[in-house]
Steps between C-alpha positions, in 0.01 A plus 500: 500500500726672744801720442679384185803731541797385704828656600791328324778367721728352235522443124710233331568494125455155344580284802538126462173335605658342808644839605186709442401683820127462422253371245431852369615641166560847361279546196675803353255784554625781720410840637823638642621834628748703289781395739517172306676683213776625731547146629498348150766745381739350760378139484757228434411200279330216685348168388589415142756781490221754448386796705197362679205721588427259785838582657428873462158459663668315788737797539205742479339305785791612721394867450124474487233239544420287197161330477379196310150421381377146558383420147246226438451384145683346209870574474630526147875479438546703182874520563533146362427421134251221569333701776455791260341271239268334755393836641429639154290196409305507828418869464408460132264213583321727749463777239173453307639661182803267491381169646348348185788609274758369746330163538480465120869588469607264779292216359647546150853525644454181702365318195805606294744406776341161564516412129881560487 
């Protein structure tokens, strides 16, 4: 395992797949300098008509170096309803105090739904 930190050249908020500059994603965990607040206070709305932290980080990158960590593991998208549900179930199944109760609940729920 070599260096897992890399200097960021460019960030793009929610690009179309065919326009994405790489196959990397921003997972939403940041350690940023306080300058980000100054930038955010002047940030104009971006994608979706919202102020995007990604755009502010791109602006921060013009003042100071921004680094990314090359994460290896499972990516959970808890910003989407189904992703949140799937993540919660996966984590509960790994938790010894919840696994049995969850499986019983899911089994009973499936039985009820399949009878309808």
